[in-house]
KEKE-3310 file (N, C-alpha, C; in steps of 0.2 Angstrom, whole numbers, plus 5000, padded with zeros to 4 digits):
npx = (3946:3933:3940:3935:3932:3938:3935:3921:3916:3922:3917:3903:3903:3907:3895:3886:3893:3888:3877:3866:3866:3856:3849:3840:3837:3828:3824:3822:3816:3811:3819:3831:3842:3850:3863:3863:3858:3846:3841:3830:3836:3838:3844:3848:3850:3855:3847:3834:3830:3829:3839:3838:3839:3845:3850:3864:3872:3883:3878:3887:3899:3912:3923:3920:3923:3916:3903:3897:3882:3880:3866:3860:3851:3836:3821:3813:3810:3819:3819:3826:3838:3858:3863:3876:3889:3899:3902:3897:3883:3878:3865:3858:3843:3844:3837:3828:3817:3807:3813:3802:3795:3784:3785:3784:3780:3763:3762:3776:3792:3810:3816:3810:3814:3828:3838:3840:3836:3835:3847:3852:3862:3876:3875:3862:3859:3852:3861:3873:3867:3866:3879:3884:3877:3881:3892:3889:3882:3893:3899:3887:3890:3903:3901:3898:3899:3902:3909:3923:3931:3941:3941:3932:3922:3917:3904:3896:3883:3883:3874:3877:3891:3896:3894:3900:3913:3913:3910:3921:3931:3928:3929:3944:3942:3939:3943:3944:3937:3925:3919:3906:3905:3904:3892:3890:3902:3912:3902:3902:3908:3896:3886:3892:3896:3888:3873:3872:3864:3861:3860:3852:3841:3832:3815)
npy = (5160:5154:5142:5147:5160:5173:5172:5169:5183:5190:5184:5188:5202:5203:5198:5209:5219:5219:5223:5236:5252:5261:5274:5284:5300:5311:5329:5336:5348:5353:5346:5353:5365:5382:5381:5366:5355:5342:5325:5312:5295:5282:5265:5251:5235:5219:5204:5212:5221:5235:5250:5262:5280:5294:5308:5321:5337:5350:5365:5376:5377:5364:5350:5338:5328:5312:5305:5289:5283:5271:5262:5259:5245:5236:5240:5255:5271:5284:5299:5311:5319:5320:5333:5344:5357:5354:5343:5328:5317:5304:5294:5278:5266:5248:5237:5237:5245:5259:5278:5282:5270:5267:5258:5244:5228:5221:5207:5194:5195:5198:5208:5212:5202:5203:5200:5187:5181:5168:5162:5150:5147:5154:5160:5163:5171:5185:5195:5195:5202:5215:5218:5220:5228:5240:5241:5247:5258:5267:5267:5275:5285:5288:5292:5304:5321:5331:5324:5320:5307:5302:5302:5296:5290:5282:5277:5274:5266:5254:5242:5250:5253:5240:5237:5248:5243:5232:5236:5243:5234:5228:5236:5244:5258:5266:5278:5282:5276:5276:5269:5268:5261:5248:5234:5216:5211:5195:5188:5173:5167:5166:5160:5147:5144:5153:5159:5177:5194:5201:5196:5187:5188:5194:5201)
npz = (4878:4867:4854:4840:4841:4837:4824:4823:4828:4817:4806:4808:4808:4794:4788:4790:4785:4773:4773:4768:4775:4776:4782:4790:4793:4803:4806:4821:4828:4841:4849:4848:4851:4852:4847:4844:4833:4832:4828:4825:4822:4811:4808:4797:4804:4808:4803:4798:4805:4813:4821:4832:4837:4844:4837:4839:4833:4833:4829:4822:4809:4805:4811:4823:4838:4836:4846:4854:4863:4874:4880:4895:4904:4902:4896:4888:4885:4876:4880:4876:4865:4868:4872:4866:4865:4857:4853:4843:4846:4848:4852:4856:4854:4857:4855:4843:4844:4841:4848:4855:4857:4851:4839:4845:4846:4849:4853:4856:4854:4849:4855:4865:4875:4874:4882:4884:4873:4859:4864:4866:4855:4849:4834:4835:4846:4852:4857:4849:4836:4843:4848:4835:4830:4837:4831:4819:4822:4824:4812:4805:4812:4808:4795:4794:4789:4799:4807:4816:4810:4815:4828:4838:4851:4863:4875:4891:4905:4917:4910:4896:4900:4899:4885:4879:4883:4872:4860:4860:4859:4850:4838:4829:4828:4839:4849:4862:4877:4889:4901:4913:4931:4926:4918:4916:4915:4915:4912:4908:4921:4928:4920:4921:4934:4946:4945:4941:4946:4936:4918:4921:4931:4927:4926)
capx = (3939:3932:3944:3932:3930:3940:3931:3915:3913:3925:3910:3897:3905:3906:3888:3883:3893:3886:3868:3865:3865:3850:3851:3835:3837:3821:3826:3817:3816:3808:3824:3837:3844:3852:3870:3863:3852:3845:3838:3829:3837:3837:3847:3848:3855:3856:3840:3828:3830:3831:3841:3835:3842:3844:3858:3863:3878:3884:3878:3894:3902:3918:3923:3919:3922:3909:3901:3891:3882:3876:3861:3860:3847:3830:3815:3811:3809:3824:3816:3829:3845:3860:3866:3883:3891:3907:3903:3892:3882:3872:3862:3854:3841:3848:3830:3824:3811:3808:3814:3795:3794:3779:3782:3785:3772:3760:3765:3783:3799:3817:3819:3807:3817:3834:3845:3839:3832:3842:3853:3853:3865:3879:3873:3854:3858:3850:3868:3878:3864:3866:3886:3886:3874:3885:3899:3885:3883:3898:3898:3883:3895:3909:3899:3893:3902:3903:3912:3930:3931:3947:3942:3925:3921:3912:3903:3888:3883:3879:3873:3880:3898:3898:3892:3904:3921:3912:3912:3929:3937:3927:3931:3949:3941:3937:3951:3942:3932:3923:3912:3905:3900:3901:3890:3891:3909:3915:3895:3905:3908:3890:3884:3896:3896:3882:3870:3872:3857:3858:3853:3848:3837:3828:3810)
capy = (5160:5147:5141:5149:5166:5179:5170:5171:5190:5192:5183:5192:5209:5204:5198:5216:5225:5217:5226:5244:5255:5263:5278:5289:5306:5316:5333:5336:5355:5353:5345:5356:5371:5388:5379:5361:5353:5336:5323:5305:5291:5275:5262:5244:5230:5212:5199:5214:5224:5242:5253:5268:5283:5302:5312:5330:5339:5357:5370:5379:5374:5361:5344:5337:5321:5306:5300:5284:5283:5264:5262:5254:5236:5237:5244:5261:5277:5288:5305:5317:5318:5321:5341:5347:5361:5352:5335:5327:5313:5297:5288:5273:5259:5241:5233:5236:5248:5267:5282:5282:5263:5265:5251:5239:5225:5219:5201:5193:5199:5195:5215:5211:5198:5203:5197:5179:5178:5166:5163:5144:5147:5160:5162:5166:5177:5193:5198:5194:5208:5219:5221:5221:5235:5245:5243:5250:5264:5271:5268:5279:5291:5291:5295:5312:5326:5334:5322:5319:5299:5300:5306:5292:5288:5277:5278:5271:5266:5248:5238:5252:5252:5233:5239:5251:5241:5227:5239:5247:5228:5225:5239:5249:5266:5269:5281:5284:5272:5278:5264:5268:5256:5242:5227:5211:5207:5189:5183:5166:5164:5167:5153:5140:5142:5155:5166:5186:5196:5203:5198:5181:5187:5200:5201)
capz = (4873:4861:4847:4835:4845:4832:4817:4823:4827:4810:4801:4809:4805:4786:4787:4793:4780:4766:4773:4768:4781:4776:4787:4790:4798:4806:4810:4828:4831:4845:4854:4845:4854:4846:4846:4843:4830:4836:4823:4827:4818:4812:4803:4797:4805:4806:4804:4796:4811:4814:4827:4833:4842:4843:4835:4839:4830:4834:4821:4819:4805:4807:4811:4830:4840:4839:4854:4855:4871:4874:4884:4902:4903:4901:4890:4891:4880:4876:4877:4873:4863:4873:4869:4867:4859:4855:4851:4840:4852:4845:4859:4852:4858:4855:4855:4839:4845:4840:4852:4860:4861:4845:4835:4851:4844:4856:4853:4857:4849:4852:4858:4872:4879:4871:4886:4882:4867:4855:4869:4863:4849:4846:4830:4835:4851:4853:4858:4841:4833:4847:4847:4828:4828:4839:4826:4814:4827:4822:4804:4806:4815:4805:4788:4796:4786:4804:4812:4814:4812:4820:4837:4840:4859:4865:4884:4893:4912:4919:4903:4893:4902:4897:4878:4878:4883:4868:4854:4857:4856:4841:4833:4833:4826:4844:4851:4869:4879:4896:4905:4920:4933:4919:4920:4909:4915:4915:4912:4909:4928:4931:4918:4926:4943:4951:4941:4945:4946:4929:4916:4922:4934:4924:4924)
cpx = (3940:3938:3941:3930:3930:3936:3924:3913:3919:3919:3905:3898:3904:3899:3885:3885:3892:3878:3868:3864:3859:3847:3844:3836:3830:3823:3821:3819:3814:3813:3831:3835:3846:3859:3870:3857:3852:3839:3837:3830:3838:3841:3847:3852:3853:3848:3835:3829:3832:3834:3840:3838:3840:3852:3858:3870:3877:3881:3882:3898:3908:3919:3923:3920:3915:3908:3895:3892:3880:3871:3860:3855:3841:3827:3812:3813:3817:3821:3819:3836:3851:3864:3873:3885:3896:3907:3896:3890:3876:3871:3856:3850:3844:3841:3826:3817:3814:3811:3809:3793:3785:3778:3786:3779:3770:3763:3773:3787:3805:3819:3816:3810:3823:3840:3845:3837:3837:3847:3856:3859:3869:3876:3866:3854:3857:3857:3872:3873:3866:3873:3887:3882:3879:3890:3895:3884:3889:3901:3893:3888:3899:3909:3897:3899:3905:3907:3917:3931:3937:3948:3933:3926:3914:3910:3897:3890:3880:3879:3879:3887:3901:3899:3898:3912:3919:3913:3919:3932:3935:3930:3937:3948:3940:3942:3950:3937:3929:3918:3913:3902:3899:3896:3892:3897:3910:3907:3896:3904:3901:3886:3887:3895:3888:3879:3870:3865:3855:3863:3849:3841:3830:3820:3806)
cpy = (5153:5148:5145:5157:5171:5176:5170:5178:5193:5191:5187:5201:5209:5202:5205:5220:5224:5220:5235:5246:5259:5268:5283:5295:5310:5323:5336:5344:5356:5352:5347:5362:5377:5386:5373:5358:5343:5334:5316:5302:5286:5272:5256:5239:5223:5210:5204:5218:5232:5247:5260:5273:5290:5305:5319:5331:5346:5361:5374:5374:5370:5354:5344:5329:5319:5304:5294:5283:5276:5265:5257:5250:5241:5240:5251:5265:5280:5294:5312:5315:5320:5327:5342:5350:5359:5346:5332:5320:5309:5294:5285:5267:5253:5237:5232:5242:5255:5271:5281:5275:5261:5261:5245:5235:5223:5212:5199:5195:5200:5202:5215:5207:5197:5199:5188:5177:5176:5164:5153:5141:5153:5163:5166:5170:5184:5197:5199:5200:5214:5222:5222:5227:5241:5248:5248:5257:5269:5271:5273:5287:5294:5294:5302:5318:5331:5331:5318:5311:5297:5301:5303:5290:5285:5278:5273:5269:5259:5245:5241:5254:5245:5233:5242:5248:5235:5229:5241:5239:5227:5230:5246:5255:5270:5271:5282:5281:5274:5275:5269:5262:5250:5238:5225:5207:5200:5186:5174:5164:5163:5160:5147:5139:5145:5160:5173:5187:5197:5198:5192:5182:5194:5198:5203)
cpz = (4869:4855:4841:4837:4839:4826:4817:4823:4819:4804:4802:4807:4798:4784:4788:4787:4773:4767:4773:4772:4782:4781:4786:4796:4799:4809:4816:4831:4838:4853:4853:4852:4848:4846:4843:4839:4831:4830:4827:4821:4817:4806:4802:4799:4803:4807:4802:4801:4810:4821:4827:4837:4841:4840:4835:4839:4832:4826:4818:4815:4808:4809:4820:4830:4840:4844:4854:4862:4871:4879:4891:4901:4904:4895:4890:4885:4881:4875:4875:4870:4869:4869:4871:4862:4856:4853:4847:4844:4846:4851:4856:4856:4855:4855:4847:4838:4845:4847:4859:4862:4855:4842:4839:4849:4851:4857:4855:4850:4852:4857:4864:4877:4877:4876:4884:4876:4860:4858:4866:4860:4849:4841:4831:4841:4850:4854:4852:4838:4837:4847:4840:4827:4831:4836:4821:4815:4823:4814:4802:4807:4810:4799:4788:4792:4792:4810:4811:4817:4815:4827:4837:4846:4859:4874:4886:4901:4912:4912:4897:4894:4897:4890:4876:4876:4874:4863:4854:4857:4851:4836:4833:4830:4831:4847:4860:4871:4884:4898:4911:4923:4929:4922:4915:4910:4917:4917:4911:4916:4929:4927:4920:4931:4947:4947:4945:4944:4940:4923:4918:4926:4934:4922:4919)
residu = (UNK:UNK:UNK:UNK:UNK:UNK:UNK:UNK:UNK:UNK:UNK:UNK:UNK:UNK:UNK:UNK:UNK:UNK:UNK:UNK:UNK:UNK:UNK:UNK:UNK:UNK:UNK:UNK:UNK:UNK:UNK:UNK:UNK:UNK:UNK:UNK:UNK:UNK:UNK:UNK:UNK:UNK:UNK:UNK:UNK:UNK:UNK:UNK:UNK:UNK:UNK:UNK:UNK:UNK:UNK:UNK:UNK:UNK:UNK:UNK:UNK:UNK:UNK:UNK:UNK:UNK:UNK:UNK:UNK:UNK:UNK:UNK:UNK:UNK:UNK:UNK:UNK:UNK:UNK:UNK:UNK:UNK:UNK:UNK:UNK:UNK:UNK:UNK:UNK:UNK:UNK:UNK:UNK:UNK:UNK:UNK:UNK:UNK:UNK:UNK:UNK:UNK:UNK:UNK:UNK:UNK:UNK:UNK:UNK:UNK:UNK:UNK:UNK:UNK:UNK:UNK:UNK:UNK:UNK:UNK:UNK:UNK:UNK:UNK:UNK:UNK:UNK:UNK:UNK:UNK:UNK:UNK:UNK:UNK:UNK:UNK:UNK:UNK:UNK:UNK:UNK:UNK:UNK:UNK:UNK:UNK:UNK:UNK:UNK:UNK:UNK:UNK:UNK:UNK:UNK:UNK:UNK:UNK:UNK:UNK:UNK:UNK:UNK:UNK:UNK:UNK:UNK:UNK:UNK:UNK:UNK:UNK:UNK:UNK:UNK:UNK:UNK:UNK:UNK:UNK:UNK:UNK:UNK:UNK:UNK:UNK:UNK:UNK:UNK:UNK:UNK:UNK:UNK:UNK:UNK:UNK:UNK:UNK:UNK:UNK:UNK:UNK:UNK)
# end
């Protein structure tokens, strides 16, 4: 690790903590079920961006595990929340675009090229914003009255698996990390020696 690795992430999280989360939740009855209420949510993150996603919580009173699902690679709409009768589920976008991509600008935007946006510097890399935004997603989950903040779970596949590992490393509140066929491992090797397919060959 670079000598400033721990300080870099400590400072990033401290910067993030100063930004009000500014949660917005809109009920989505068309996505709900008799057992689970669904909401479209968003919250603020670094650089004046917002993170969007789906939140689904059981209707029955009680405290439930909170589960964050990290997205696989690419830019695509999230059409539906993840519905479970015994878990509060948050599935987020990482690009700063709404779940239906309705706010994606026609021109250039870092979210449209997030895998390389700002890559010339760790301070400007979109990945800094993305990783910090995952921690803020945990802040959202932990603040919900129906979520047991002592039972936070993170999961994801491919890029989402790599993101799950990253947020579990950054935030000790995670009690269970379940990455599936995770990507993003040893990106430093692919930079130094031979480019791998992802994210370097994304079109």
